[in-house]
C-alpha positions as a Markdown table, in Angstrom:
| # | Residue | x | y | z |
|---|---|---|---|---|
| 1 | Met | 46.7 | 58.2 | -30.4 |
| 2 | Thr | 47.8 | 60.2 | -33.5 |
| 3 | Gly | 51.3 | 60.7 | -32.1 |
| 4 | Lys | 51.6 | 57.1 | -31.4 |
| 5 | Arg | 50.5 | 56.1 | -34.8 |
| 6 | Thr | 52.9 | 58.6 | -36.5 |
| 7 | Lys | 55.8 | 57.0 | -34.4 |
| 8 | Asn | 54.8 | 53.5 | -35.5 |
| 9 | Asp | 54.8 | 54.8 | -39.2 |
| 10 | Ile | 58.2 | 56.3 | -38.8 |
| 11 | Phe | 59.7 | 53.0 | -37.6 |
| 12 | Ala | 57.8 | 51.2 | -40.4 |
| 13 | Val | 59.4 | 53.5 | -43.0 |
| 14 | Leu | 62.9 | 53.1 | -41.4 |
| 15 | Leu | 62.5 | 49.4 | -41.4 |
| 16 | Val | 61.7 | 49.2 | -45.2 |
| 17 | Cys | 64.5 | 51.7 | -45.8 |
| 18 | Ile | 67.0 | 49.6 | -43.9 |
| 19 | Ala | 65.9 | 46.5 | -45.9 |
| 20 | Ala | 66.4 | 48.4 | -49.1 |
| 21 | Leu | 69.9 | 49.7 | -48.1 |
| 22 | Ala | 71.1 | 46.5 | -46.5 |
| 23 | Ala | 69.9 | 43.9 | -48.7 |
| 24 | Val | 68.8 | 45.5 | -52.0 |
| 25 | Leu | 71.8 | 47.6 | -52.6 |
| 26 | Pro | 74.3 | 44.7 | -52.6 |
| 27 | Ala | 71.7 | 42.7 | -54.6 |
| 28 | Leu | 71.5 | 45.5 | -57.3 |
| 29 | Tyr | 75.4 | 45.4 | -57.5 |
| 30 | Thr | 75.3 | 41.7 | -58.0 |
| 31 | Phe | 72.4 | 42.0 | -60.6 |
| 32 | Val | 74.4 | 44.4 | -62.6 |
| 33 | Leu | 77.5 | 42.4 | -62.1 |
| 34 | Ala | 75.9 | 39.4 | -63.5 |
| 35 | Trp | 75.3 | 41.0 | -66.9 |
| 36 | Lys | 79.0 | 42.1 | -67.4 |
| 37 | Asp | 82.4 | 40.7 | -67.8 |
| 38 | Tyr | 83.7 | 42.1 | -64.6 |
| 39 | Ser | 87.4 | 43.3 | -64.7 |
| 40 | Pro | 89.0 | 44.8 | -61.6 |
| 41 | Leu | 91.1 | 47.2 | -63.6 |
| 42 | Gln | 87.9 | 48.6 | -65.4 |
| 43 | Gly | 85.6 | 48.4 | -62.4 |
| 44 | Leu | 81.9 | 47.7 | -62.4 |
| 45 | Ser | 81.0 | 50.6 | -64.7 |
| 46 | Gly | 83.8 | 50.2 | -67.1 |
| 47 | Ser | 83.4 | 46.4 | -67.5 |
| 48 | His | 82.0 | 45.1 | -70.8 |
| 49 | Trp | 78.3 | 44.3 | -71.1 |
| 50 | Val | 77.9 | 40.7 | -72.1 |
| 51 | Gly | 74.1 | 40.4 | -71.6 |
| 52 | Thr | 72.8 | 36.9 | -70.8 |
| 53 | Ala | 76.1 | 35.2 | -71.4 |
| 54 | Asn | 76.9 | 34.6 | -67.8 |
| 55 | Phe | 73.5 | 33.1 | -67.2 |
| 56 | Arg | 73.6 | 31.0 | -70.3 |
| 57 | Lys | 77.0 | 29.7 | -69.2 |
| 58 | Leu | 75.6 | 28.8 | -65.9 |
| 59 | Phe | 72.4 | 27.0 | -67.4 |
| 60 | Ala | 74.7 | 25.1 | -69.7 |
| 61 | Asn | 76.9 | 24.0 | -67.1 |
| 62 | Pro | 76.2 | 20.3 | -66.2 |
| 63 | Val | 76.4 | 21.2 | -62.5 |
| 64 | Phe | 73.5 | 23.6 | -62.7 |
| 65 | Pro | 70.7 | 21.1 | -61.9 |
| 66 | Gln | 72.8 | 19.6 | -59.2 |
| 67 | Leu | 73.4 | 23.1 | -57.6 |
| 68 | Leu | 69.5 | 23.6 | -57.8 |
| 69 | Trp | 68.6 | 20.4 | -56.3 |
| 70 | Asn | 71.3 | 20.4 | -53.6 |
| 71 | Ser | 70.2 | 23.9 | -52.4 |
| 72 | Leu | 66.5 | 23.0 | -52.3 |
| 73 | Arg | 67.2 | 19.5 | -50.7 |
| 74 | Leu | 69.5 | 20.9 | -48.0 |
| 75 | Trp | 67.3 | 23.5 | -47.2 |
| 76 | Leu | 64.3 | 20.9 | -46.9 |
| 77 | Val | 66.5 | 18.7 | -44.7 |
| 78 | Gly | 67.6 | 21.6 | -42.3 |
| 79 | Thr | 64.1 | 23.2 | -42.2 |
| 80 | Val | 61.4 | 20.6 | -42.6 |
| 81 | Gly | 63.4 | 18.0 | -40.6 |
| 82 | Ala | 64.5 | 20.3 | -37.9 |
| 83 | Gly | 61.1 | 22.0 | -37.9 |
| 84 | Ala | 59.3 | 18.9 | -37.1 |
| 85 | Leu | 61.6 | 18.4 | -34.1 |
| 86 | Gly | 61.2 | 21.9 | -33.1 |
| 87 | Leu | 57.3 | 21.5 | -33.3 |
| 88 | Leu | 57.5 | 18.5 | -31.0 |
| 89 | Ile | 59.5 | 20.3 | -28.4 |
| 90 | Ala | 57.2 | 23.3 | -28.5 |
| 91 | Gln | 54.1 | 21.1 | -28.1 |
| 92 | Leu | 55.8 | 19.3 | -25.0 |
| 93 | Ala | 56.8 | 22.8 | -23.5 |
| 94 | Ala | 53.3 | 24.1 | -24.0 |
| 95 | Leu | 52.2 | 21.5 | -21.4 |
| 96 | Ile | 54.0 | 23.4 | -18.7 |
| 97 | Arg | 51.2 | 25.5 | -16.9 |
| 98 | Asp | 53.3 | 27.8 | -14.9 |
| 99 | Arg | 54.3 | 30.9 | -16.9 |
| 100 | Arg | 57.4 | 31.5 | -15.3 |
| 101 | Arg | 58.7 | 28.0 | -16.0 |
| 102 | Leu | 57.4 | 28.2 | -19.5 |
| 103 | Ala | 59.4 | 31.5 | -20.0 |
| 104 | Leu | 62.6 | 29.8 | -18.5 |
| 105 | Cys | 62.0 | 26.8 | -20.8 |
| 106 | Ala | 61.8 | 29.2 | -23.8 |
| 107 | Gly | 65.1 | 30.9 | -22.8 |
| 108 | Leu | 66.9 | 27.7 | -22.4 |
| 109 | Leu | 65.8 | 26.4 | -25.8 |
| 110 | Leu | 67.6 | 29.3 | -27.4 |
| 111 | Ile | 71.0 | 28.4 | -26.1 |
| 112 | Pro | 71.9 | 25.9 | -28.7 |
| 113 | Ala | 71.3 | 28.5 | -31.3 |
| 114 | Phe | 74.2 | 30.5 | -30.1 |
| 115 | Leu | 76.7 | 27.6 | -30.8 |
| 116 | Pro | 78.4 | 28.3 | -34.1 |
| 117 | Pro | 78.6 | 25.6 | -36.8 |
| 118 | Ala | 82.2 | 24.9 | -36.0 |
| 119 | Val | 81.2 | 23.6 | -32.6 |
| 120 | Trp | 78.5 | 21.3 | -33.9 |
| 121 | Met | 80.8 | 20.0 | -36.4 |
| 122 | Thr | 83.5 | 19.3 | -33.8 |
| 123 | Leu | 80.8 | 17.6 | -31.6 |
| 124 | Leu | 79.7 | 15.4 | -34.5 |
| 125 | Thr | 83.3 | 14.3 | -35.4 |
| 126 | Arg | 84.1 | 13.7 | -31.8 |
| 127 | Tyr | 81.2 | 11.7 | -30.7 |
| 128 | Ile | 79.8 | 10.1 | -33.8 |
| 129 | Gly | 83.0 | 10.0 | -35.9 |
| 130 | Pro | 84.0 | 11.7 | -39.3 |
| 131 | Ala | 82.5 | 8.9 | -41.3 |
| 132 | Leu | 79.3 | 10.9 | -41.9 |
| 133 | Leu | 81.4 | 13.7 | -43.5 |
| 134 | Gln | 83.1 | 11.4 | -45.8 |
| 135 | Asn | 80.1 | 9.5 | -47.1 |
| 136 | Ala | 78.1 | 11.2 | -49.6 |
| 137 | Ala | 75.0 | 8.9 | -49.0 |
| 138 | Ala | 75.0 | 10.0 | -45.3 |
| 139 | Phe | 75.8 | 13.8 | -46.0 |
| 140 | Asp | 72.1 | 14.8 | -45.3 |
| 141 | Leu | 72.2 | 13.3 | -41.9 |
| 142 | Ala | 75.5 | 15.2 | -41.1 |
| 143 | Tyr | 74.0 | 18.5 | -42.4 |
| 144 | Leu | 70.8 | 17.8 | -40.2 |
| 145 | Leu | 73.0 | 17.2 | -37.1 |
| 146 | Thr | 75.3 | 20.2 | -37.6 |
| 147 | Ala | 72.9 | 22.8 | -39.1 |
| 148 | Gly | 69.4 | 21.4 | -38.3 |
| 149 | Leu | 69.8 | 21.2 | -34.6 |
| 150 | Pro | 70.2 | 25.0 | -34.0 |
| 151 | Ile | 67.3 | 25.6 | -36.4 |
| 152 | Ala | 65.1 | 23.1 | -34.4 |
| 153 | Phe | 65.8 | 24.9 | -31.1 |
| 154 | Leu | 65.3 | 28.3 | -32.6 |
| 155 | Thr | 61.9 | 27.0 | -34.0 |
| 156 | Ala | 61.0 | 25.5 | -30.6 |
| 157 | Phe | 61.8 | 28.9 | -28.9 |
| 158 | Ala | 59.5 | 30.7 | -31.2 |
| 159 | Gly | 56.7 | 28.2 | -30.6 |
| 160 | Thr | 57.2 | 28.1 | -26.8 |
| 161 | Ala | 57.1 | 32.0 | -26.6 |
| 162 | Thr | 54.2 | 32.2 | -28.7 |
| 163 | Ala | 52.4 | 29.5 | -26.6 |
| 164 | Ala | 53.2 | 31.7 | -23.5 |
| 165 | Ala | 51.6 | 34.7 | -25.4 |
| 166 | Tyr | 48.5 | 32.8 | -26.3 |
| 167 | Arg | 48.0 | 31.3 | -22.8 |
| 168 | Ala | 48.5 | 34.8 | -21.2 |
| 169 | Arg | 45.6 | 36.0 | -23.3 |
| 170 | Gly | 43.3 | 33.0 | -22.5 |
| 171 | Lys | 44.1 | 31.1 | -25.8 |
| 172 | Ser | 45.1 | 27.5 | -26.3 |
| 173 | Gly | 49.0 | 27.0 | -25.6 |
| 174 | Ala | 49.1 | 24.1 | -28.1 |
| 175 | Ser | 47.6 | 26.3 | -30.7 |
| 176 | Gly | 50.1 | 29.0 | -29.9 |
| 177 | Ala | 53.0 | 26.5 | -30.2 |
| 178 | Leu | 51.8 | 25.4 | -33.6 |
| 179 | Thr | 51.4 | 29.0 | -34.8 |
| 180 | Gly | 54.9 | 30.1 | -33.5 |
| 181 | Thr | 56.7 | 27.1 | -35.1 |
| 182 | Leu | 54.8 | 27.6 | -38.5 |
| 183 | Ala | 55.8 | 31.4 | -38.4 |
| 184 | Ala | 59.5 | 30.5 | -37.8 |
| 185 | Leu | 59.5 | 28.0 | -40.7 |
| 186 | Leu | 57.8 | 30.5 | -43.0 |
| 187 | Ile | 60.4 | 33.1 | -42.3 |
| 188 | Arg | 63.0 | 30.5 | -43.3 |
| 189 | Thr | 61.1 | 29.7 | -46.4 |
| 190 | Cys | 62.1 | 33.2 | -47.7 |
| 191 | Ala | 65.6 | 31.9 | -48.2 |
| 192 | Cys | 64.6 | 28.4 | -49.5 |
| 193 | Leu | 67.7 | 28.2 | -51.8 |
| 194 | Ser | 70.1 | 29.3 | -49.1 |
| 195 | Pro | 71.1 | 26.3 | -46.9 |
| 196 | Asp | 73.7 | 27.4 | -44.2 |
| 197 | Phe | 76.8 | 28.3 | -46.1 |
| 198 | Glu | 79.2 | 28.1 | -43.2 |
| 199 | Thr | 78.2 | 24.5 | -42.4 |
| 200 | Leu | 78.7 | 23.5 | -45.9 |
| 201 | Tyr | 82.0 | 25.3 | -46.1 |
| 202 | Leu | 83.3 | 23.4 | -43.0 |
| 203 | Thr | 82.1 | 19.9 | -44.3 |
| 204 | Tyr | 83.1 | 20.6 | -47.8 |
| 205 | Asn | 85.4 | 17.9 | -49.3 |
| 206 | Pro | 85.8 | 16.0 | -52.6 |
| 207 | Leu | 83.9 | 12.9 | -51.2 |
| 208 | Val | 80.7 | 14.9 | -50.8 |
| 209 | Tyr | 80.8 | 17.5 | -53.6 |
| 210 | Glu | 77.9 | 15.8 | -55.5 |
| 211 | Lys | 75.8 | 16.3 | -52.4 |
| 212 | Ala | 77.1 | 19.4 | -50.9 |
| 213 | Asp | 77.7 | 21.8 | -54.0 |
| 214 | Thr | 75.0 | 24.6 | -53.8 |
| 215 | Phe | 74.5 | 28.1 | -55.2 |
| 216 | Ser | 76.3 | 29.6 | -52.3 |
| 217 | Thr | 79.3 | 27.3 | -52.3 |
| 218 | Tyr | 79.5 | 27.7 | -56.2 |
| 219 | Ala | 79.4 | 31.4 | -55.9 |
| 220 | Phe | 82.1 | 31.5 | -53.2 |
| 221 | Arg | 84.3 | 29.1 | -55.3 |
| 222 | Met | 83.8 | 31.0 | -58.5 |
| 223 | Gly | 84.0 | 34.5 | -57.1 |
| 224 | Leu | 86.4 | 34.7 | -54.3 |
| 225 | Gln | 88.5 | 31.6 | -55.0 |
| 226 | Asn | 88.7 | 31.7 | -58.8 |
| 227 | Gly | 88.1 | 35.5 | -59.2 |
| 228 | Asp | 85.3 | 35.2 | -61.6 |
| 229 | Leu | 82.9 | 37.6 | -59.8 |
| 230 | Ser | 80.4 | 37.7 | -62.8 |
| 231 | Ala | 79.9 | 33.8 | -62.7 |
| 232 | Ala | 79.4 | 34.1 | -59.0 |
| 233 | Ala | 76.9 | 36.9 | -59.5 |
| 234 | Ala | 74.9 | 34.9 | -62.2 |
| 235 | Ala | 74.5 | 32.0 | -59.7 |
| 236 | Ser | 73.5 | 34.4 | -56.8 |
| 237 | Val | 71.1 | 36.3 | -58.9 |
| 238 | Thr | 69.5 | 33.0 | -60.1 |
| 239 | Ala | 68.9 | 31.7 | -56.6 |
| 240 | Met | 67.7 | 35.2 | -55.5 |
| 241 | Leu | 65.0 | 35.4 | -58.2 |
| 242 | Leu | 63.7 | 31.9 | -57.5 |
| 243 | Gln | 63.7 | 32.6 | -53.7 |
| 244 | Ala | 61.8 | 35.9 | -54.3 |
| 245 | Val | 58.9 | 34.0 | -55.8 |
| 246 | Val | 58.6 | 31.8 | -52.9 |
| 247 | Ala | 59.3 | 34.5 | -50.5 |
| 248 | Val | 56.1 | 36.4 | -51.7 |
| 249 | Val | 54.0 | 33.3 | -50.9 |
| 250 | Ala | 55.6 | 32.7 | -47.6 |
| 251 | Cys | 55.2 | 36.4 | -46.6 |
| 252 | Gly | 51.6 | 36.3 | -47.4 |
| 253 | Leu | 51.0 | 33.4 | -45.2 |
| 254 | Leu | 53.0 | 34.9 | -42.6 |
| 255 | Tyr | 50.9 | 38.1 | -42.7 |
| 256 | Leu | 47.7 | 35.8 | -42.3 |
| 257 | Leu | 49.3 | 34.3 | -39.1 |
| 258 | Leu | 50.1 | 37.7 | -38.0 |
| 259 | Gln | 46.4 | 38.8 | -38.2 |
| 260 | Lys | 45.4 | 35.9 | -36.1 |
| 261 | Arg | 47.7 | 36.7 | -33.3 |
| 262 | Pro | 45.8 | 37.4 | -30.0 |
| 263 | Asp | 45.0 | 41.1 | -29.7 |
| 264 | Ala | 47.2 | 43.0 | -27.1 |
| 265 | Ser | 44.0 | 44.5 | -25.8 |
| 266 | Ala | 42.9 | 41.1 | -24.5 |
| 267 | Met | 45.4 | 41.6 | -21.7 |
| 268 | Pro | 46.8 | 44.5 | -20.1 |
| 269 | Glu | 50.3 | 45.2 | -21.5 |
| 270 | Pro | 52.9 | 44.5 | -18.7 |
| 271 | Pro | 54.7 | 47.6 | -17.6 |
| 272 | Ser | 57.9 | 48.0 | -19.6 |
| 273 | Gly | 59.7 | 49.3 | -16.6 |
| 274 | Thr | 62.4 | 51.8 | -16.2 |
| 275 | Ser | 65.3 | 49.3 | -15.9 |
| 276 | Arg | 68.3 | 50.4 | -18.1 |
| 277 | Leu | 70.0 | 47.0 | -17.6 |
| 278 | Pro | 69.0 | 45.5 | -21.0 |
| 279 | Trp | 70.1 | 48.8 | -22.7 |
| 280 | Val | 73.6 | 48.8 | -21.0 |
| 281 | Thr | 73.8 | 45.0 | -22.0 |
| 282 | Cys | 73.1 | 45.8 | -25.6 |
| 283 | Gly | 75.6 | 48.6 | -25.6 |
| 284 | Ala | 78.4 | 46.6 | -24.0 |
| 285 | Leu | 77.8 | 43.5 | -26.2 |
| 286 | Ala | 77.8 | 45.6 | -29.3 |
| 287 | Val | 81.1 | 47.0 | -28.5 |
| 288 | Gly | 82.5 | 43.6 | -27.4 |
| 289 | Phe | 81.3 | 42.0 | -30.5 |
| 290 | Ser | 82.9 | 44.8 | -32.7 |
| 291 | Leu | 86.2 | 44.3 | -30.9 |
| 292 | Leu | 86.3 | 40.6 | -30.8 |
| 293 | Cys | 85.1 | 39.8 | -34.5 |
| 294 | Gly | 87.4 | 42.5 | -36.0 |
| 295 | Leu | 90.4 | 41.9 | -33.5 |
| 296 | Pro | 93.5 | 42.6 | -35.6 |
| 297 | Gly | 96.1 | 39.8 | -35.6 |
| 298 | Asp | 98.7 | 42.5 | -34.7 |
| 299 | Leu | 97.4 | 43.5 | -31.2 |
| 300 | Thr | 99.3 | 46.9 | -31.6 |
| 301 | Arg | 96.4 | 47.9 | -34.1 |
| 302 | Thr | 93.8 | 47.3 | -31.4 |
| 303 | Leu | 92.9 | 51.0 | -31.3 |
| 304 | Pro | 91.6 | 51.2 | -34.9 |
| 305 | Ala | 89.3 | 48.2 | -34.0 |
| 306 | Leu | 87.2 | 50.4 | -31.8 |
| 307 | Thr | 85.8 | 52.0 | -35.0 |
| 308 | Ser | 84.0 | 48.8 | -35.7 |
| 309 | Ala | 81.7 | 49.7 | -32.8 |
| 310 | Leu | 79.8 | 51.8 | -35.4 |
| 311 | Pro | 78.7 | 49.1 | -37.7 |
| 312 | Ala | 77.8 | 46.8 | -34.8 |
| 313 | Leu | 75.6 | 49.5 | -33.4 |
| 314 | Met | 74.1 | 49.9 | -36.8 |
| 315 | Gly | 73.2 | 46.3 | -36.9 |
| 316 | Leu | 71.5 | 46.6 | -33.4 |
| 317 | Ala | 69.6 | 49.7 | -34.7 |
| 318 | Ala | 68.3 | 47.7 | -37.4 |
| 319 | Ala | 67.3 | 45.0 | -35.0 |
| 320 | Phe | 65.6 | 47.5 | -33.0 |
| 321 | Cys | 63.4 | 48.7 | -35.8 |
| 322 | Val | 62.4 | 45.3 | -36.8 |
| 323 | Leu | 61.5 | 44.4 | -33.1 |
| 324 | Tyr | 59.8 | 47.7 | -32.5 |
| 325 | Ala | 57.7 | 47.5 | -35.7 |
| 326 | Ala | 56.8 | 43.9 | -34.9 |
| 327 | Ser | 55.6 | 45.0 | -31.4 |
| 328 | Asp | 52.9 | 47.2 | -33.0 |
| 329 | Gly | 50.6 | 44.2 | -33.1 |
| 330 | Lys | 49.6 | 43.6 | -36.8 |
| 331 | Asn | 52.0 | 46.0 | -38.5 |
| 332 | Pro | 53.0 | 44.3 | -41.8 |
| 333 | Ala | 56.2 | 46.4 | -42.1 |
| 334 | Trp | 58.5 | 43.6 | -40.6 |
| 335 | Val | 56.8 | 41.0 | -42.9 |
| 336 | Ile | 57.8 | 43.1 | -45.9 |
| 337 | Phe | 61.2 | 43.3 | -44.5 |
| 338 | Ala | 61.3 | 39.5 | -44.1 |
| 339 | Gly | 60.6 | 39.0 | -47.9 |
| 340 | Ile | 63.0 | 41.8 | -49.1 |
| 341 | Ala | 66.0 | 41.1 | -46.8 |
| 342 | Leu | 66.0 | 37.3 | -46.7 |
| 343 | Ala | 65.3 | 36.8 | -50.5 |
| 344 | Ala | 68.1 | 39.2 | -51.4 |
| 345 | Ser | 70.5 | 38.4 | -48.6 |
| 346 | Gly | 73.8 | 36.5 | -48.9 |
| 347 | Met | 74.9 | 38.5 | -52.1 |
| 348 | Leu | 78.5 | 37.9 | -51.5 |
| 349 | Ser | 79.7 | 39.2 | -54.8 |
| 350 | Gly | 77.7 | 42.5 | -54.4 |
| 351 | Gln | 78.8 | 43.0 | -50.7 |
| 352 | Tyr | 82.4 | 42.3 | -51.7 |
| 353 | Leu | 82.3 | 44.9 | -54.4 |
| 354 | Leu | 80.7 | 47.6 | -52.3 |
| 355 | Leu | 83.2 | 47.1 | -49.5 |
| 356 | Arg | 86.2 | 47.0 | -51.9 |
| 357 | Ser | 85.0 | 50.2 | -53.7 |
| 358 | Ala | 84.7 | 51.8 | -50.2 |
| 359 | Gly | 88.2 | 50.7 | -49.3 |
| 360 | Leu | 86.9 | 48.5 | -46.4 |
| 361 | Ile | 88.2 | 45.1 | -47.3 |
| 362 | Asn | 90.6 | 43.8 | -44.8 |
| 363 | Thr | 89.4 | 46.3 | -42.2 |
| 364 | Val | 87.5 | 45.9 | -39.0 |
| 365 | Phe | 84.4 | 47.3 | -40.7 |
| 366 | Ala | 83.9 | 44.4 | -43.1 |
| 367 | Thr | 82.9 | 41.9 | -40.6 |
| 368 | Gly | 80.9 | 44.3 | -38.5 |
| 369 | Leu | 79.1 | 45.4 | -41.6 |
| 370 | Thr | 78.2 | 42.0 | -43.0 |
| 371 | Thr | 77.7 | 39.7 | -39.9 |
| 372 | Trp | 74.2 | 40.8 | -39.3 |
| 373 | Leu | 73.3 | 40.7 | -43.1 |
| 374 | Thr | 73.7 | 37.0 | -43.4 |
| 375 | Pro | 70.6 | 34.8 | -43.8 |
| 376 | Ala | 71.3 | 33.2 | -40.4 |
| 377 | Ala | 71.4 | 36.6 | -38.5 |
| 378 | Leu | 68.3 | 37.9 | -40.3 |
| 379 | Val | 66.3 | 34.5 | -39.7 |
| 380 | Phe | 67.4 | 34.9 | -35.9 |
| 381 | Val | 66.2 | 38.5 | -35.6 |
| 382 | Leu | 62.9 | 37.9 | -37.6 |
| 383 | Thr | 62.1 | 35.0 | -35.4 |
| 384 | Leu | 62.5 | 37.2 | -32.4 |
| 385 | Ala | 60.4 | 39.8 | -34.1 |
| 386 | Trp | 57.4 | 37.2 | -34.3 |
| 387 | Val | 57.7 | 36.8 | -30.5 |
| 388 | Thr | 57.6 | 40.7 | -29.9 |
| 389 | Cys | 54.3 | 41.0 | -31.6 |
| 390 | Ser | 51.8 | 42.9 | -29.5 |
| 391 | Ser | 54.3 | 43.2 | -26.6 |
| 392 | Arg | 56.5 | 46.4 | -26.7 |
| 393 | Gly | 57.8 | 45.6 | -23.2 |
| 394 | Ala | 59.8 | 42.7 | -24.7 |
| 395 | Val | 61.7 | 44.8 | -27.2 |
| 396 | Pro | 64.7 | 45.9 | -25.0 |
| 397 | Trp | 65.2 | 42.5 | -23.7 |
| 398 | Leu | 65.0 | 40.7 | -27.0 |
| 399 | Leu | 67.5 | 43.3 | -28.4 |
| 400 | Gly | 69.7 | 42.2 | -25.6 |
| 401 | Thr | 69.3 | 38.6 | -27.0 |
| 402 | Thr | 70.1 | 39.7 | -30.4 |
| 403 | Ala | 73.2 | 41.5 | -29.1 |
| 404 | Cys | 74.4 | 38.2 | -27.5 |
| 405 | Trp | 73.8 | 36.3 | -30.8 |
| 406 | Leu | 75.7 | 39.0 | -32.8 |
| 407 | Ala | 78.5 | 38.7 | -30.3 |
| 408 | Ala | 78.6 | 34.8 | -30.8 |
| 409 | Ala | 78.4 | 35.2 | -34.5 |
| 410 | Gly | 81.2 | 37.7 | -34.6 |
| 411 | Leu | 83.4 | 35.4 | -32.4 |
| 412 | Gly | 82.5 | 32.0 | -33.9 |
| 413 | Arg | 81.3 | 32.3 | -37.4 |
| 414 | Leu | 83.9 | 32.1 | -40.2 |
| 415 | Phe | 81.5 | 33.7 | -42.7 |
| 416 | Pro | 81.5 | 36.3 | -44.0 |
| 417 | Gly | 84.7 | 37.2 | -42.0 |
| 418 | Ile | 86.7 | 34.6 | -43.9 |
| 419 | Ala | 85.6 | 36.3 | -47.2 |
| 420 | Met | 85.8 | 39.9 | -46.2 |
| 421 | Thr | 89.0 | 39.8 | -44.1 |
| 422 | Met | 91.2 | 37.4 | -45.9 |
| 423 | Ser | 94.2 | 38.9 | -44.2 |
| 424 | Gly | 95.0 | 41.2 | -41.3 |
| 425 | Ala | 91.9 | 41.4 | -39.2 |
| 426 | Gly | 90.4 | 38.0 | -38.1 |
| 427 | Asn | 88.1 | 36.5 | -35.6 |
| 428 | Leu | 88.5 | 33.7 | -33.1 |
| 429 | Ala | 87.1 | 31.0 | -35.1 |
| 430 | Arg | 89.7 | 31.6 | -37.8 |
| 431 | Met | 92.5 | 31.7 | -35.3 |
| 432 | Leu | 91.2 | 28.4 | -33.8 |
| 433 | Thr | 90.7 | 26.9 | -37.3 |
| 434 | Asp | 94.4 | 27.6 | -38.2 |
| 435 | Leu | 95.4 | 26.0 | -34.7 |
| 436 | Ala | 93.3 | 23.0 | -35.4 |
| 437 | His | 95.4 | 22.2 | -38.3 |
| 438 | Phe | 98.4 | 21.8 | -36.1 |
| 439 | Gly | 96.7 | 19.7 | -33.2 |
| 440 | Asn | 93.5 | 18.2 | -31.9 |
| 441 | Ala | 90.5 | 20.1 | -33.6 |
| 442 | Ala | 88.1 | 19.4 | -30.7 |
| 443 | Asp | 90.6 | 20.7 | -28.2 |
| 444 | Ala | 91.1 | 23.8 | -30.3 |
| 445 | Tyr | 87.5 | 24.7 | -30.3 |
| 446 | Leu | 86.9 | 24.2 | -26.5 |
| 447 | Pro | 87.6 | 28.0 | -25.8 |
| 448 | Leu | 85.0 | 28.9 | -28.6 |
| 449 | Thr | 82.5 | 26.5 | -27.1 |
| 450 | Ala | 83.0 | 28.0 | -23.7 |
| 451 | Val | 82.6 | 31.7 | -24.8 |
| 452 | Ser | 79.6 | 30.7 | -26.9 |
| 453 | Leu | 77.9 | 29.1 | -24.0 |
| 454 | Val | 78.4 | 32.1 | -21.8 |
| 455 | Leu | 76.8 | 34.3 | -24.4 |
| 456 | Gly | 74.1 | 31.8 | -24.8 |
| 457 | Phe | 73.2 | 31.9 | -21.2 |
| 458 | Ala | 73.2 | 35.6 | -21.3 |
| 459 | Gly | 71.0 | 35.6 | -24.3 |
| 460 | Ala | 68.7 | 33.0 | -22.7 |
| 461 | Trp | 68.4 | 35.3 | -19.6 |
| 462 | Cys | 67.4 | 38.2 | -21.8 |
| 463 | Ala | 64.9 | 35.9 | -23.7 |
| 464 | Tyr | 63.4 | 34.7 | -20.3 |
| 465 | Arg | 62.7 | 38.3 | -19.3 |
| 466 | Ala | 61.2 | 39.0 | -22.8 |
| 467 | Val | 58.9 | 36.0 | -22.8 |
| 468 | Arg | 57.7 | 37.1 | -19.2 |
| 469 | Lys | 56.5 | 40.2 | -20.9 |
| 470 | Val | 54.9 | 38.7 | -23.9 |
């Protein structure tokens, strides 16, 4: 028993260290950058200290109230609105009495979460029309349909999987569905001023600036487009500090929910088995994700892309620590990770400076190192972590689900690849985006949709096997 407890403590310490290195280090770079007048020639340490000048400039800017309100409003639209739909779906799924069918339903609900924002936007413009994207009054609805639907299905998955865990231990399935959806929404609350950046980037146009301009789009515009990294850092730090206050409350509530989870001793733990299939799946998808998300435009440079397997495996190692710590039942380590990582994630300026100082900009490492550090990836992993609570046998299968999602993100998400690899290495989404300018955008994204669905079904199969063990 002592040896098991020591092993759990080691993973808990590793988890908090990963949060510190992955999220806090770029956040610290961003924090220091916000107090300086950054000059690329002088570097971060040599740039002049200007104190609160960048913050005063931000607060005095007439767009600041708009940035604050838009960030919060779009988060509410994409979380509360989608959460209500997810809760309804989870409650309906909880009516399924057969455990195998309930697990199958949970896996299928996860498939839409694998489709990147570019696909959702293409579906919107093709079947509803581009009018929603050109009308400021209807932009919230457009955001809900493009960014909110994946959130709804991910939330429904968390509720359905938790309902399966409750029912397996003699508890109410409806109560489990409510608990799971609330947990997923609380995880998202840790990033309450970070609506999905990529959806905003893809739908951004002058007709909707007043509704779509947020802290993240402002930081991207000022930092990577205008070259004013200090102004971008001030906006990111402001959002981070405000999010951190809310994250403390959200993590406290999440920990209380964790305490009320059914005890694993209420039901014998299903045997984890000796199958190596999920581990082989994870490794193969990690390498595939590395190659595809960092595939150079010049195919003669494919060999150096093999080195990007390392950061992809680092991402999976981090996910394993999260899932393993969560499977300890009532271990608060992953709740601490949620607060730290999500509140401090998306620090674009700090990530950019760290990668540039290490000489990794425009290399295959940049996308691999940052894809799994985005709020979207962290929310996905942490939602899966909730499902693993008190079920260690589910860890390898949910790790396979994570690997599939990382592969889909590396293939189809423009951010952070579009920021970190402005030339040279690119991903499939960027190639198709360029192609869409010269033809039919919907037809250009058909290959991306097909590949995302294949990865979605693979992830759903892994999730199905995981829920069977919950």
